[in-house]
C-alpha positions, 0 to 999 in steps of 0.5 A: 499500499502506498500512503499519502506521502507523495506528491499527490498527497493532497489528492490521494488518501491511499493506494492499494494493490489487490494481487492474488495470482492463485485462482483457488486462493482468490475464489475463496475470498469474499470481500464486503465494502461498506459506505465511505466518503472516499471516491475510488478508482479501480483499475483492474489488470487480471480477470474482471471482478464480479460483485453484488450491491445490496441494501438490507433486504432489497434484491441484490443488483449485479455489478460487473466492471473493470476500470471504474470511478465510484463513491459507494455511500450506501448498502454493502458491495460483496465481491466474490472473485471468480479467477485470479485477482489483480486491481489497483484501488485509489481512495481519493480525499473527498475534498479534493477528488473534484481535481481529478474527476471534475466538478459533476461529483454527483454522477459518481454517487453509488454508481460505477462510472467507466474510467474511459468515459472520465479520462478517455479510452486510450489512456485507460487502456495504456494504464491497464497494459502497464499494470499488467506488465509490472512485475511488482506493486511498487511498479504498479504504484508508479504508473498509477501515480504517473496517470493521476498526475497527468490527469490532474486538472487545474481547477479552483476548488470551492474553499468554503465547501472543502472546508465544510467537508473537512470539518464534517469528517472530523465532527459529523455532528456540527449543525449547518447553521454553525458551519455557515457562521464559521464561513460568514454565509447564510445556511442556504448559500453554504448548502447550495455550494456544498451540493454543487461541489460534492453532488450530496447534502451536508446532512447526507455527507455528515451521515456517512462520516458518522458511519465511518466514525462508528467503525473506526471507534469499534476498531479501536476497542470503544464500547457501544456506549462510548462509540455512540457518545463519541459519534454524537448519538443520543443512545445506542438505539439511535445509532443502530437505526442510523447505521442501518438506514445507510448500510442495511444491516446493524453494526453488530451484523458486521462487526467481528474480531481481527480473525473470527473462526466461521462455520466452514473453517475459514476466517473472517479478517478485517482489512481497513475500517471499511472493507471486510474480507472473508478468508478460507481456513488453513486447509483450504489455502493453497 
């Protein structure tokens, strides 16, 4: 994984390389992706990853893609590889993603936008070829960084909207009127500028930020009572209702220790705060 210590620090939160060449090992995994504020770019250099999206008891929706940009903000995406996995995943900082994706961020919300439609088919095809030919994660990261740097736009971002997003990521309970007062503008004006920038409302943005804080607090060992208090909920019941409305399941249905034994002898392993990966038991790994 490459962190944000490069020249792209203002744009990229982190970059990951999912590199699983073993077909049997890849097929034994099930990856669950949870809602997040981070827009992501996914560039696959092996077989296409098939996945499903589901919110609560809704009918699962099949997803099939190779190179996409998306901002996953509701439900759970489950990825079950059908062959060797190879994918570079770039997590963008919400407040600066428009420098790369443009100012129509609403089109990426809970959608999979083909990267060719954003950057052009030629450059994306070339990037995929380079990733396929690279032999190491470091080499793939370097090609991805070059692609990002080449596609950065000289765009002046709305400073008030960006600062509001940064404030809400740290403190999702801030009221709109308090944010507007910080920037010396009306609530209506701030709401309009924020929606133009991020394609969503301040309230919707803050709700996802709260989900992230819930997952982070639990990952750090906070009790349910402490988590509800830290995330600004009146009680645990309120927290569970809000979480379920966005994710589709309660926090306890997703939560598990770092490695919990499953009925089939496998293990469920936490990978980051917003991704869960189910891994087979030792006897099934090749």
